C-alpha positions as CSV (number, residue, x, y, z in Angstrom):
1,M,-14.8,-31.6,14.3
2,L,-11.0,-31.4,14.5
3,G,-10.8,-34.1,11.9
4,L,-13.2,-32.4,9.6
5,G,-11.3,-29.1,10.0
6,A,-8.1,-30.9,9.0
7,V,-9.8,-32.3,5.9
8,G,-11.0,-28.9,5.0
9,V,-7.6,-27.4,5.3
10,L,-6.1,-30.1,3.1
11,A,-8.9,-29.9,0.5
12,G,-8.6,-26.1,0.5
13,K,-4.9,-26.3,-0.1
14,R,-5.4,-28.7,-3.0
15,V,-8.0,-26.4,-4.6
16,Q,-5.7,-23.4,-4.1
17,D,-2.8,-25.3,-5.6
18,G,-5.0,-26.3,-8.5
19,L,-6.0,-22.7,-9.1
20,N,-2.4,-21.5,-8.9
21,S,-1.3,-24.0,-11.5
22,L,-3.8,-22.5,-14.0
23,L,-2.5,-18.9,-13.4
24,S,0.3,-17.1,-15.2
25,P,3.2,-15.9,-13.1
26,I,1.8,-12.4,-12.9
27,Q,-1.7,-13.7,-11.9
28,R,-0.1,-15.7,-9.1
29,V,1.3,-12.6,-7.5
30,D,-1.4,-10.0,-8.1
31,P,-4.8,-9.1,-8.8
32,T,-6.8,-12.3,-9.2
33,G,-8.2,-12.4,-5.7
34,L,-7.2,-16.1,-5.5
35,T,-3.6,-16.0,-4.3
36,G,-3.9,-15.4,-0.6
37,L,-6.6,-14.7,2.0
38,L,-5.5,-13.6,5.4
39,P,-7.7,-15.3,8.0
40,G,-9.7,-13.0,10.2
41,A,-8.9,-9.7,8.4
42,Y,-10.3,-10.8,5.0
43,F,-7.5,-9.1,3.1
44,R,-6.1,-10.9,0.1
45,I,-2.4,-10.6,0.3
46,Y,-0.5,-9.9,-3.0
47,T,3.1,-9.6,-3.8
48,V,4.9,-9.0,-7.1
49,T,8.0,-10.8,-5.9
50,D,8.7,-14.4,-4.8
51,G,7.8,-13.6,-1.1
52,Y,7.3,-11.1,1.6
53,P,10.3,-8.8,2.1
54,A,11.3,-8.0,5.7
55,A,12.8,-5.1,7.5
56,D,13.7,-4.7,11.2
57,P,11.3,-2.1,12.7
58,A,14.1,-1.1,15.1
59,T,16.5,-0.1,12.3
60,Y,14.0,0.8,9.5
61,R,14.3,4.3,8.0
62,L,11.9,5.9,5.5
63,K,13.8,8.1,3.0
64,V,12.2,11.4,2.0
65,D,14.2,13.1,-0.8
66,G,14.2,14.4,-4.4
67,L,13.1,17.9,-5.1
68,V,13.2,19.1,-1.5
69,E,15.2,21.5,0.6
70,N,15.9,19.2,3.4
71,P,16.2,15.5,2.5
72,Y,16.1,13.2,5.5
73,E,15.5,9.7,6.8
74,I,13.0,9.0,9.6
75,S,12.5,6.1,11.9
76,I,9.2,4.6,13.0
77,A,9.6,6.0,16.5
78,E,10.1,9.5,15.0
79,M,7.0,9.1,12.9
80,Q,5.0,8.0,16.0
81,A,6.2,11.1,17.8
82,M,4.6,13.3,15.1
83,P,0.9,14.2,15.3
84,P,-1.0,11.1,14.3
85,T,-3.7,10.7,11.8
86,R,-6.4,8.1,12.6
87,L,-8.8,6.9,10.0
88,V,-11.6,4.3,9.9
89,R,-12.0,3.7,6.2
90,D,-12.5,0.9,3.7
91,F,-9.8,-0.8,1.7
92,Q,-11.0,-1.3,-1.8
93,C,-9.2,-3.5,-4.3
94,V,-9.5,-2.7,-8.0
95,T,-10.5,-6.4,-8.6
96,G,-13.7,-5.9,-6.6
97,W,-13.1,-7.1,-3.0
98,R,-13.4,-4.7,-0.1
99,V,-12.6,-4.7,3.6
100,P,-14.9,-2.2,5.4
101,K,-14.1,0.1,8.3
102,V,-10.4,-0.7,8.7
103,H,-8.7,1.2,11.5
104,W,-5.5,3.0,10.3
105,Q,-3.0,5.2,12.1
106,G,0.0,6.9,10.8
107,V,1.5,10.2,9.9
108,A,0.1,12.4,7.1
109,V,2.3,12.4,4.0
110,S,1.7,16.2,3.9
111,A,3.5,16.5,7.3
112,L,6.5,14.5,6.0
113,L,6.6,16.7,2.9
114,D,6.4,19.9,5.1
115,K,9.3,18.6,7.1
116,A,11.3,18.2,3.9
117,G,10.3,21.5,2.3
118,V,9.1,20.7,-1.3
119,Q,10.8,22.8,-4.0
120,T,8.6,24.8,-6.4
121,S,9.6,22.3,-9.2
122,G,8.2,19.4,-7.2
123,K,4.9,18.3,-8.7
124,A,4.5,14.6,-7.9
125,L,5.8,11.8,-5.7
126,R,7.6,8.6,-6.8
127,L,7.1,5.9,-4.2
128,E,9.4,2.9,-3.8
129,S,9.0,-0.4,-2.0
130,F,12.0,-2.2,-0.5
131,D,10.8,-5.4,-2.3
132,G,13.0,-3.9,-5.1
133,A,10.2,-4.1,-7.7
134,Y,7.1,-2.1,-6.8
135,T,6.7,1.6,-7.4
136,E,3.8,4.0,-7.3
137,S,3.0,7.6,-7.9
138,L,0.8,10.4,-6.7
139,T,0.5,14.0,-7.7
140,L,1.6,16.5,-5.1
141,A,-2.0,17.6,-4.6
142,E,-3.2,14.0,-4.0
143,A,-0.4,13.3,-1.6
144,Q,-1.2,16.4,0.5
145,R,-4.8,15.2,1.2
146,P,-5.5,14.6,4.9
147,D,-6.5,11.0,4.2
148,V,-3.2,9.9,2.6
149,I,-0.9,8.6,5.3
150,V,2.2,6.5,6.0
151,A,0.6,3.9,8.2
152,Y,2.5,2.3,11.0
153,S,-0.7,0.7,12.5
154,M,-3.7,-1.1,11.1
155,L,-6.2,-3.6,12.3
156,G,-5.4,-2.6,15.9
157,G,-1.7,-3.3,15.8
158,P,1.6,-2.6,14.0
159,V,1.5,-3.1,10.2
160,S,2.5,-6.8,9.7
161,R,5.1,-8.0,7.3
162,E,2.3,-9.5,5.1
163,H,0.4,-6.3,5.1
164,G,3.5,-4.3,4.0
165,G,5.1,-3.4,7.3
166,P,6.8,-2.0,9.1
167,V,5.1,0.9,7.4
168,R,3.0,1.2,4.2
169,L,1.2,3.9,2.4
170,Y,-2.6,4.2,2.7
171,V,-4.4,6.3,0.1
172,A,-8.0,6.2,1.4
173,P,-9.9,7.4,-1.7
174,M,-8.0,5.3,-4.2
175,Y,-7.8,1.6,-5.1
176,G,-5.4,-0.5,-3.2
177,Y,-2.6,-0.7,-5.7
178,K,-1.9,2.9,-4.9
179,S,-1.3,2.0,-1.2
180,I,2.2,0.7,-1.7
181,K,3.4,-1.9,0.8
182,W,6.9,-2.1,2.2
183,L,7.4,1.6,1.7
184,S,11.1,2.6,1.6
185,R,11.2,6.0,-0.2
186,I,9.2,9.0,-0.9
187,E,10.8,10.9,-3.7
188,V,9.5,14.3,-4.9
189,V,9.8,14.6,-8.7
190,D,8.8,17.1,-11.4
191,Q,6.1,14.9,-13.1
192,V,4.0,11.8,-12.4
193,E,5.9,8.5,-13.3
194,P,3.5,5.6,-13.8
195,G,3.9,2.9,-11.2
196,Y,4.3,-0.9,-11.4
197,W,0.8,-1.9,-12.4
198,E,0.2,1.2,-14.5
199,T,3.1,-0.1,-16.6
200,V,2.7,-3.8,-16.4
201,G,-1.0,-4.1,-16.1
202,N,-2.2,-1.0,-17.9
203,Y,-4.0,0.2,-14.7
204,D,-5.2,3.8,-14.5
205,V,-2.7,6.3,-13.1
206,E,-5.7,8.1,-11.5
207,A,-7.1,5.4,-9.3
208,W,-10.1,7.0,-7.5
209,V,-12.5,4.4,-6.2
210,G,-15.6,4.4,-8.3
211,H,-13.9,6.2,-11.2
212,S,-15.3,3.7,-13.7
213,N,-18.8,4.7,-12.5
214,G,-18.2,8.3,-13.3
215,R,-17.3,9.4,-9.7
216,N,-14.1,11.3,-9.5
217,D,-13.5,11.5,-5.8
218,P,-15.8,9.6,-3.5
219,G,-13.3,10.2,-0.6
220,T,-14.6,13.7,0.0
Protein backbone atom coordinates (compact mmCIF):
# COMPACT_ATOMS: atom_id res chain seq x y z
CA MET A 1 0.00 0.00 0.00
CA LEU A 2 2.87 2.36 0.80
CA GLY A 3 4.41 1.56 -2.56
CA LEU A 4 1.17 2.26 -4.37
CA GLY A 5 0.81 5.50 -2.46
CA ALA A 6 4.26 6.61 -3.53
CA VAL A 7 3.47 5.79 -7.16
CA GLY A 8 0.27 7.79 -6.86
CA VAL A 9 2.13 10.80 -5.51
CA LEU A 10 4.70 10.64 -8.31
CA ALA A 11 2.06 10.17 -10.99
CA GLY A 12 0.00 13.00 -9.56
CA LYS A 13 3.02 15.29 -9.60
CA ARG A 14 3.70 14.45 -13.25
CA VAL A 15 0.07 15.16 -14.17
CA GLN A 16 0.15 18.45 -12.26
CA ASP A 17 3.46 19.43 -13.89
CA GLY A 18 2.00 18.60 -17.28
CA LEU A 19 -1.08 20.72 -16.63
CA ASN A 20 1.02 23.62 -15.39
CA SER A 21 3.15 23.49 -18.53
CA LEU A 22 0.00 24.12 -20.58
CA LEU A 23 -1.10 27.13 -18.56
CA SER A 24 -0.20 30.75 -19.04
CA PRO A 25 1.62 32.49 -16.15
CA ILE A 26 -1.64 34.07 -14.93
CA GLN A 27 -3.45 30.73 -15.03
CA ARG A 28 -0.68 29.13 -12.99
CA VAL A 29 -1.25 31.51 -10.12
CA ASP A 30 -5.00 31.97 -10.13
CA PRO A 31 -8.32 30.82 -10.99
CA THR A 32 -7.98 27.55 -12.84
CA GLY A 33 -8.65 25.24 -9.93
CA LEU A 34 -5.63 23.19 -11.01
CA THR A 35 -2.74 24.94 -9.32
CA GLY A 36 -2.90 23.70 -5.74
CA LEU A 37 -5.14 21.57 -3.56
CA LEU A 38 -4.55 21.69 0.18
CA PRO A 39 -5.03 18.13 1.51
CA GLY A 40 -7.74 17.68 4.12
CA ALA A 41 -9.27 21.11 3.80
CA TYR A 42 -10.06 20.90 0.06
CA PHE A 43 -9.08 24.50 -0.54
CA ARG A 44 -7.31 25.30 -3.79
CA ILE A 45 -4.52 27.65 -2.90
CA TYR A 46 -3.84 30.53 -5.26
CA THR A 47 -1.22 33.25 -5.32
CA VAL A 48 -0.54 35.99 -7.85
CA THR A 49 3.15 36.13 -6.96
CA ASP A 50 5.93 33.55 -7.12
CA GLY A 51 5.22 32.13 -3.68
CA TYR A 52 3.56 32.53 -0.32
CA PRO A 53 4.64 35.68 1.53
CA ALA A 54 5.33 35.41 5.25
CA ALA A 55 4.92 37.65 8.28
CA ASP A 56 5.83 36.93 11.88
CA PRO A 57 2.57 36.79 13.88
CA ALA A 58 4.38 38.25 16.89
CA THR A 59 5.35 41.44 15.09
CA TYR A 60 2.56 41.66 12.51
CA ARG A 61 0.49 44.84 12.48
CA LEU A 62 -2.62 45.62 10.42
CA LYS A 63 -2.76 49.25 9.33
CA VAL A 64 -6.14 51.05 9.33
CA ASP A 65 -5.92 54.50 7.81
CA GLY A 66 -7.07 56.79 5.01
CA LEU A 67 -10.12 58.97 5.51
CA VAL A 68 -10.37 58.34 9.25
CA GLU A 69 -10.05 60.45 12.37
CA ASN A 70 -7.70 58.10 14.22
CA PRO A 71 -5.42 56.03 11.98
CA TYR A 72 -3.73 53.19 13.83
CA GLU A 73 -1.95 49.86 13.60
CA ILE A 74 -3.20 46.81 15.47
CA SER A 75 -1.59 43.52 16.45
CA ILE A 76 -3.16 40.09 16.34
CA ALA A 77 -3.29 39.98 20.15
CA GLU A 78 -5.15 43.29 20.19
CA MET A 79 -7.64 42.00 17.62
CA GLN A 80 -8.15 38.85 19.66
CA ALA A 81 -8.93 41.02 22.68
CA MET A 82 -11.84 42.63 20.82
CA PRO A 83 -15.29 40.99 20.75
CA PRO A 84 -14.97 38.05 18.36
CA THR A 85 -17.20 37.21 15.43
CA ARG A 86 -17.63 33.49 14.79
CA LEU A 87 -19.08 32.24 11.54
CA VAL A 88 -19.70 28.81 10.02
CA ARG A 89 -20.05 29.63 6.37
CA ASP A 90 -19.06 28.31 2.97
CA PHE A 91 -16.09 29.54 0.97
CA GLN A 92 -17.14 29.84 -2.68
CA CYS A 93 -14.66 30.39 -5.50
CA VAL A 94 -15.82 32.17 -8.64
CA THR A 95 -14.38 29.27 -10.67
CA GLY A 96 -16.99 26.92 -9.21
CA TRP A 97 -15.44 25.00 -6.32
CA ARG A 98 -16.75 25.40 -2.80
CA VAL A 99 -15.72 24.39 0.72
CA PRO A 100 -18.83 24.04 2.91
CA LYS A 101 -19.25 25.00 6.55
CA VAL A 102 -15.84 26.46 7.24
CA HIS A 103 -15.35 27.68 10.81
CA TRP A 104 -14.07 31.27 10.90
CA GLN A 105 -13.23 33.57 13.78
CA GLY A 106 -12.03 37.15 13.75
CA VAL A 107 -12.98 40.73 14.37
CA ALA A 108 -15.70 42.47 12.39
CA VAL A 109 -14.34 45.03 9.94
CA SER A 110 -17.06 47.38 11.19
CA ALA A 111 -15.48 47.29 14.68
CA LEU A 112 -12.07 48.19 13.26
CA LEU A 113 -13.64 51.06 11.33
CA ASP A 114 -15.49 52.29 14.42
CA LYS A 115 -12.19 52.37 16.27
CA ALA A 116 -10.70 54.52 13.51
CA GLY A 117 -13.66 56.86 13.10
CA VAL A 118 -14.56 57.04 9.40
CA GLN A 119 -14.83 60.55 8.03
CA THR A 120 -17.97 61.61 6.16
CA SER A 121 -16.01 61.60 2.89
CA GLY A 122 -15.16 57.90 3.33
CA LYS A 123 -17.28 55.75 1.01
CA ALA A 124 -15.24 52.60 0.36
CA LEU A 125 -12.27 50.50 1.42
CA ARG A 126 -9.09 49.81 -0.46
CA LEU A 127 -7.51 46.60 0.87
CA GLU A 128 -3.86 45.71 0.43
CA SER A 129 -1.93 42.45 0.71
CA PHE A 130 1.64 42.31 1.92
CA ASP A 131 2.44 40.16 -1.13
CA GLY A 132 2.98 43.55 -2.79
CA ALA A 133 0.61 42.85 -5.68
CA TYR A 134 -2.94 42.01 -4.64
CA THR A 135 -5.56 44.62 -3.79
CA GLU A 136 -9.32 44.49 -3.30
CA SER A 137 -12.21 46.82 -2.56
CA LEU A 138 -15.52 47.01 -0.76
CA THR A 139 -18.06 49.74 -0.39
CA LEU A 140 -18.38 51.07 3.15
CA ALA A 141 -21.85 49.52 3.43
CA GLU A 142 -20.52 46.11 2.37
CA ALA A 143 -17.59 46.34 4.78
CA GLN A 144 -19.91 47.13 7.70
CA ARG A 145 -21.88 43.90 7.34
CA PRO A 146 -21.63 41.59 10.37
CA ASP A 147 -20.38 38.73 8.15
CA VAL A 148 -17.33 40.60 6.86
CA ILE A 149 -14.39 39.98 9.18
CA VAL A 150 -10.64 40.10 9.52
CA ALA A 151 -10.10 36.43 10.32
CA TYR A 152 -7.28 35.30 12.57
CA SER A 153 -8.63 31.74 12.86
CA MET A 154 -10.09 29.26 10.37
CA LEU A 155 -10.45 25.50 10.14
CA GLY A 156 -9.97 25.23 13.89
CA GLY A 157 -6.64 27.03 14.19
CA PRO A 158 -4.67 30.15 13.28
CA VAL A 159 -4.85 31.21 9.65
CA SER A 160 -1.90 29.49 8.00
CA ARG A 161 0.59 31.14 5.69
CA GLU A 162 -0.88 29.28 2.70
CA HIS A 163 -4.37 30.43 3.58
CA GLY A 164 -3.26 34.06 3.82
CA GLY A 165 -2.17 34.37 7.43
CA PRO A 166 -1.48 35.61 9.92
CA VAL A 167 -4.79 37.34 9.15
CA ARG A 168 -6.96 37.53 6.05
CA LEU A 169 -10.25 39.07 5.07
CA TYR A 170 -13.34 36.89 4.88
CA VAL A 171 -16.34 38.31 3.02
CA ALA A 172 -18.96 35.62 3.59
CA PRO A 173 -21.55 36.51 0.93
CA MET A 174 -19.05 37.18 -1.87
CA TYR A 175 -16.79 35.09 -4.08
CA GLY A 176 -13.38 34.22 -2.69
CA TYR A 177 -11.37 36.77 -4.63
CA LYS A 178 -12.84 39.45 -2.37
CA SER A 179 -11.47 37.68 0.73
CA ILE A 180 -7.97 39.06 0.33
CA LYS A 181 -5.13 37.01 1.80
CA TRP A 182 -2.04 38.31 3.62
CA LEU A 183 -3.97 41.41 4.59
CA SER A 184 -1.74 44.34 5.52
CA ARG A 185 -3.84 47.48 5.18
CA ILE A 186 -7.42 48.72 5.29
CA GLU A 187 -7.55 52.16 3.74
CA VAL A 188 -10.75 54.21 3.76
CA VAL A 189 -11.14 56.03 0.44
CA ASP A 190 -13.74 58.23 -1.23
CA GLN A 191 -14.70 55.81 -4.01
CA VAL A 192 -14.39 52.16 -4.98
CA GLU A 193 -11.10 51.30 -6.68
CA PRO A 194 -11.26 48.01 -8.67
CA GLY A 195 -9.00 45.34 -7.23
CA TYR A 196 -6.42 43.04 -8.78
CA TRP A 197 -8.69 40.60 -10.59
CA GLU A 198 -11.27 43.23 -11.50
CA THR A 199 -8.45 44.93 -13.37
CA VAL A 200 -6.41 42.00 -14.70
CA GLY A 201 -9.18 39.45 -15.18
CA ASN A 202 -12.23 41.64 -15.78
CA TYR A 203 -13.99 40.21 -12.71
CA ASP A 204 -17.10 41.90 -11.33
CA VAL A 205 -16.48 44.57 -8.71
CA GLU A 206 -19.72 43.40 -7.08
CA ALA A 207 -18.97 39.78 -6.29
CA TRP A 208 -22.12 38.45 -4.59
CA VAL A 209 -22.28 34.66 -4.73
CA GLY A 210 -25.00 33.70 -7.18
CA HIS A 211 -25.03 37.12 -8.84
CA SER A 212 -24.89 35.47 -12.27
CA ASN A 213 -28.11 33.65 -11.34
CA GLY A 214 -29.91 36.88 -10.60
CA ARG A 215 -29.52 36.74 -6.81
CA ASN A 216 -28.08 39.93 -5.43
CA ASP A 217 -27.30 38.92 -1.87
CA PRO A 218 -27.65 35.28 -0.82
CA GLY A 219 -25.80 36.08 2.41
CA THR A 220 -28.85 37.56 4.11
